[in-house]
C-alpha angles and dihedrals in degrees: 000000000000092000091049091054090049091053094048094049097050106028095094138040091254102098131208130198119294115292120216104224099166114127100185102069117139121251113275090243091059096058120074112215120228133210117271104280121164124232121236114285098256090047089054090054091048097051096043091054115108110268114228114188120219090248088068097045091125088069096053095113091049091049091052093048092045102043104018093217123061133181122202133203129232113288144057119318092171122143097057122089115202139195119214123207138187117319094004121137130198120187124190123204116277086251086059123254123236119225144152130259123333122199121192104210122237112264094025124143134185095019114159125194122171145169098013141133103209125175091233139348114212124192105209122227121235120061125031117282107209145166094012127146122215106182137173097002115160138194092001136114121231112210138179131168122196089348130153110223129161141165095011128142123224106188129178098358121173106188142054124300118211119181112168113184096150091126102034143335129049147228117224138177096352123155118223107188119181106358115179127175133183106172143113094242129081102293096207127017118176119165127172139178136228097239096061103018125211118222149140097052114146124199111199115188111000126181125183105191121198099324109188094224139350114005112193138019110188119167142162101006123147090217142353132181127198120185113186104009115182135169133178127195098351118186084022098174098026098253093134139058105195133091118268091249105038116177127163137178091016133159112205120357123184124187129176135178095018110185150137131092145249105205098132103041115120095225115028120214131178122285091230141010109180133176110185142137091240130010123192120192126183123179099001109183099154117089142165128179095246097050107139145180128193124262092250098052120112104216125204110181125174125182123352147092131292126345141239142246133237125246120242120295142065110317112234099157126085133229121227106183123183123187100338118177110336095335123108094194130117110225132189112195089342093307117119113238104217099160143023110311111245102167104105095215094049091043092052093047096048093043091052091047092053101042100040115163123321108237135171116285119229110273115266111253119251114218125206123223102262114245114259102190097174100041128204098316096060095117095055092042094056092061112112096007120144118261111245098179094113093050094054093039089052091056091049092049096046104031101029092222117051106215104198125200126226114296145070120294117195118203132188099193138029124288111228119220125184118229095226107109091257109076137068147098129272124185137187096263143309090274096043111040122048132177110199130189113232086212134016101236103087140050115263092215127023127189099219107182145353138073142219091026143080145234135221128252127155147141104022146094121242110202132181127350119106096275132016097209119010124190121178128188127247103287110172088345094305121115134027140301121207127354108212136180091004122175119195117176136179101357125144120202112201135185100352136134088232125010092199121008121188102192112195096317119158095249153314109230134182104350139158120212108191123194098340119169126204114189129177095351127144088223119006099198116014125192100195104184136187112263127244107024108228097189095257142101096264095056101036103104094165134159117209136175096356120153127201105202123193092339127154130218110192126181096341116148087224115012097193125016112185108155097161128195099193101042121266117226136212103342118167139202110194129176090355131150121221112185132166126355142086100281133007101196122019104180137163138175092020132159115201103343107182132204115188132178094344134141125224118193142164101011118155107176130101094285135359091221129021121182140133087242133003139177117202124186132182093347132142129218120189142145090028124137110186118176091228129019126325090246133028109198143131092222125018128182115194128178132169094356136139119216102184101171126101094235121107112269096231135026119210118263114222115248091005140092112228119234117198131180114190122183132178095345141129116229122185098183130066114287096192110106116212118229107269121234121270096024137085093208120109127205124272128204149163116218112193125182092333132139107229100187097185092046109048093169089059095042095100137119093264130007129170121203116199120181090341094309115115123215122190108224099175114024100204134117112266123236105194123202130146116270104177111048094045143116123225 
């Protein structure tokens, strides 16, 4: 009878409401009901979308046109090309759903596509495509020719992006957050025209991994910004001839946190070849001998290694170089600036370079109150509850992915999940499905074997137990190796010693953590590495290219602990909330850790952030009361931020001289760093267009600090506003 009903409901294009066809639900007596607690807003949208089973994939277009919002199951929906129009949503399964071509129709707005592996995504030319979100799309190219696209978000994209508006059209004010490519084609092509200019696009966290030939082809844009640009092994097999970052006929180009390496490529090309009106570099640690800019380009470079040359022709651009290599000098056209600039030409050029154009900062994120389905009495209420470990483990072992209904599931021992891209647990939302430890002396979930793969976890709360997710390295052949291309989404970790603990695993590489919540944990996220690092596989324990997106860390003693042994590379926290605790970020042995558009509040430990290096953009700090400085770091890059607490900005680092580069920010506390003990080195700094309220003599348009001695270079009143994470 059940199969007959199923046939009748889905045998035509006239759809009914979702049909629950699961046959493996637990007995009602096994599931503890919970009070009515809403899921998070995006979860609500996901679960209310019309569910289309894979058996009816041929009707996908009709379902979209009928219901507007469609949710797919795990599997392969290939064979059906679809066109998406305004206000339509298409959700793949958290394990990602494979499908054929997707076209976003010209003139569409508010289209949302998520958690998919399409063959191709095409942006159609014609009307303006705006305010769309393309999120968690893997192994797929995104293309558009002569399109008009603006104010869209491309988030967690693995695949090439090709937007060719050389003839007509434009792309403006789009966000590209976490773009990773490993392919033999051009990884990023963006071409504009002068009639309808393209501008305001911001690339936040970009990684071009072992492209076989040429990597980028960027041409004719009025502006472009790249924050966290990394490439490894470009032109790997010598199929290309161009620099890794190749940009011509550009207006304003801004690049920060420029890193990677090319030691093992067969044919080595330059790391950049840029022709632009104005080029801004901050924290440039990637270099090759043939790096070049055009004769006309005005270069402003702060902090980094090695320089560049200019291509042939009469040089009309200037060079403003701050603290390159081991120098702490400010140079204009190779001349050290050791006093207030009086030359009117130099003064005008440098002032214009610093002030730029005031644009609109990225909107501040709004964070929901995280669901708390069990409330404050959860510990007393778990006493005497039945152990449901075997039930959930049975689903994992037989189904691969345990899809749990609404309710509370109590477990008395760890649930084992293979790291093989086929196992995991998915619930009905962070406010609806809860797994609770009956005691607090074991991990709720343990990754028990596998390497170079991932698992699935989404839409649930993990409460109690010692650890939410525990991963241990291969000790005597037991445990896991590397977690790679991992997506975690909508998971709340509550009341644990460690929310996530990575105990001596080989590595965590290229991951996207979407809307995670860590509440009342000793350490929210804990990188627990092998010590010491011996330069081999067994002692690696690294974390690379991992992004925390719109995540919250609430009342955790330490929100993030990542004290690496083998260096971590290019990890990002974007649109995150850090509130209450002793320390928000406790980092070590990091290359290019990035904080973007985050808030830090109510921390009372020694420092809010501690790291060997750190870059912080468009972030706010307030209501903090650290016993030492806000930040402990050897090198700090800050742009567009507000530090509104009375505490000193930096604390001294023993045996090191602090380097700080502060742009377009407002700082309430003291920015002068005392000489640390056991060293004769004093701090160095560049303060550019920043209000330093506790240091009025340093609150100027441009100040250089060399060996603790400040020199005002431009004696004008600063007017700080963000210039990186902005729209035009």
